[in-house]
C-alpha positions in Angstrom: 76.0 -50.5 -158.5 74.5 -51.6 -162.2 71.2 -51.5 -163.9 69.1 -54.0 -164.3 66.1 -53.6 -166.5 64.3 -50.6 -165.1 66.0 -50.7 -162.0 69.5 -50.4 -160.4 71.1 -53.1 -158.0 73.6 -52.0 -155.3 75.9 -53.8 -153.2 77.3 -53.7 -149.5 79.9 -55.7 -148.1 80.9 -57.5 -151.3 83.7 -58.7 -151.8 84.9 -58.0 -148.2 82.1 -59.0 -145.8 81.1 -56.3 -143.1 78.7 -56.5 -140.4 77.2 -53.5 -140.8 76.3 -54.0 -144.5 72.5 -53.8 -143.5 73.0 -50.8 -142.0 75.0 -49.1 -144.9 72.8 -50.2 -147.3 69.6 -48.9 -145.7 71.2 -45.6 -145.2 72.1 -45.7 -149.0 68.1 -46.1 -149.7 67.5 -43.6 -147.5 70.1 -41.3 -148.9 68.2 -42.2 -152.6 64.8 -41.5 -151.3 65.9 -37.8 -150.1 67.5 -36.7 -153.4 64.5 -38.1 -155.2 62.3 -36.1 -153.4 64.4 -32.9 -154.1 64.7 -34.0 -157.6 61.1 -34.1 -158.0 60.3 -31.2 -156.0 63.0 -29.1 -158.7 61.2 -31.0 -161.5 57.8 -29.8 -160.5 59.0 -25.9 -160.2 60.4 -26.5 -163.8 58.1 -28.7 -165.6 54.7 -28.6 -163.7 52.5 -30.1 -161.4 52.7 -33.7 -163.1 56.0 -34.3 -162.2 55.2 -34.8 -158.8 53.3 -38.0 -160.4 57.4 -39.6 -160.5 57.5 -42.6 -158.0 60.4 -44.7 -156.7 60.4 -47.8 -155.2 63.2 -49.7 -153.1 64.1 -53.4 -152.0 66.6 -54.7 -149.7 67.7 -58.4 -149.5 70.4 -59.7 -147.3 72.0 -62.6 -148.0 74.7 -64.7 -150.2 75.6 -63.5 -153.5 77.8 -64.7 -156.4 79.4 -62.2 -158.7 81.6 -62.2 -162.1 82.4 -60.7 -165.2 79.8 -61.5 -167.8 79.7 -61.0 -171.9 83.1 -60.9 -173.9 81.4 -57.5 -176.1 80.8 -54.8 -173.5 82.0 -57.1 -170.4 80.7 -55.8 -166.9 80.3 -57.1 -163.9 77.1 -58.6 -162.5 76.0 -59.8 -159.0 73.5 -62.1 -158.8 71.7 -63.2 -155.2 72.0 -66.6 -154.0 68.5 -68.6 -153.3 
């Protein structure tokens, strides 16, 4: 899991390929949606009705990726879709 601008990127089936990678990602996405709904309901009680305006979007891609460590200072692992 990594951040990319205003979003998070998660990968399944990497580095070891899994036949069920898409199923795992959909389960993960549904879990995130469920937790987000729970969070916004709790925030609505604490902070007011405007909190219900928060939203989330999820996109899923299935295909080849490449990955590696980038940057010398504050190095991090990066994974990109191969088009």
